[in-house]
C-alpha positions as CSV (number, residue, x, y, z in Angstrom):
1,X,83.2,107.4,78.6
2,X,81.2,105.3,76.3
3,X,82.7,103.9,73.1
4,X,81.6,101.5,70.4
5,X,83.4,98.6,68.8
6,X,83.4,99.3,65.1
7,X,79.7,99.4,64.3
8,X,78.7,96.4,66.4
9,X,75.7,96.7,68.7
10,X,78.0,96.9,71.7
11,X,78.7,99.9,73.9
12,X,81.6,100.1,76.3
13,X,81.6,102.1,79.5
14,X,84.8,102.9,81.4
15,X,85.0,105.6,84.1
16,X,81.4,106.6,83.2
17,X,79.0,106.0,86.0
18,X,76.3,108.3,84.6
19,X,76.5,106.8,81.1
20,X,76.4,103.3,82.3
21,X,73.4,104.0,84.6
22,X,71.6,105.8,81.7
23,X,72.2,102.8,79.4
24,X,70.8,100.4,81.9
25,X,67.6,102.5,82.4
26,X,67.1,102.8,78.6
27,X,67.8,99.0,78.1
28,X,66.0,97.2,80.9
29,X,66.2,93.9,79.0
30,X,69.8,94.3,78.0
31,X,73.0,92.5,79.0
32,X,76.2,93.7,80.7
33,X,79.5,92.0,80.4
34,X,81.4,93.0,83.5
35,X,85.2,92.9,83.1
36,X,88.0,93.9,85.5
37,X,90.0,96.8,84.3
38,X,92.9,95.6,82.3
39,X,90.7,93.4,80.3
40,X,91.4,91.4,78.1
41,X,94.2,90.4,80.5
42,X,91.7,89.7,83.2
43,X,90.4,86.1,83.0
44,X,86.8,86.0,84.1
45,X,84.4,88.3,82.2
46,X,80.9,87.9,83.8
47,X,77.7,88.3,81.9
48,X,74.7,89.9,83.8
49,X,71.2,90.9,82.9
50,X,70.5,94.6,83.3
51,X,69.2,95.1,86.8
52,X,71.2,92.3,88.4
53,X,71.7,92.9,92.1
54,X,75.5,92.3,91.7
55,X,75.8,95.4,89.5
56,X,74.5,97.6,92.3
57,X,77.1,96.5,94.8
58,X,80.2,98.6,95.5
59,X,83.2,98.4,93.2
60,X,81.7,95.5,91.3
61,X,78.9,97.8,89.9
62,X,81.3,100.6,89.3
63,X,82.9,101.6,86.0
64,X,85.9,102.8,88.0
65,X,86.9,99.3,88.9
66,X,85.2,97.3,86.1
67,X,84.5,98.0,82.5
68,X,80.9,97.4,81.3
69,X,80.5,96.0,77.8
70,X,76.7,96.4,77.1
71,X,74.3,95.2,74.4
72,X,70.7,94.3,74.0
73,X,71.9,91.3,72.1
74,X,73.6,88.6,74.1
75,X,75.1,87.0,71.0
76,X,76.9,90.3,70.2
77,X,78.6,90.0,73.6
78,X,79.6,86.4,72.9
79,X,81.1,87.5,69.6
80,X,82.9,90.4,71.3
81,X,84.2,88.3,74.1
82,X,85.6,85.6,71.7
83,X,86.8,87.9,68.9
84,X,88.0,91.0,70.7
85,X,89.1,89.6,74.0
86,X,89.8,85.9,73.2
87,X,88.1,84.8,76.4
88,X,85.2,82.6,77.4
89,X,82.3,84.5,78.9
90,X,80.9,83.3,82.3
91,X,77.2,83.9,83.2
92,X,76.0,85.2,86.6
93,X,74.3,82.4,88.5
94,X,72.0,84.9,90.3
95,X,70.4,86.7,87.4
96,X,70.9,83.8,84.9
97,X,71.1,86.0,81.7
């Protein structure tokens, strides 16, 4: 189910394959912060560009195993990651967002 983060331009998808896929179609130039379930306890949130091949692979691309924090503004995800999760964001070396 998608949720927001208090008015920020960030949308979160957890256990919502359809919603995540629809957001990616509607935002082809967006960004997705892929976090293991249990975040913020997980320690390696990974930033991807919408359409990154890693997001289409098995559990990594799933909202069942990973939470997707999405935005068209990369800076919003940086703010979210540091403020909400108190973690450093890592960038995918394949899609280089």
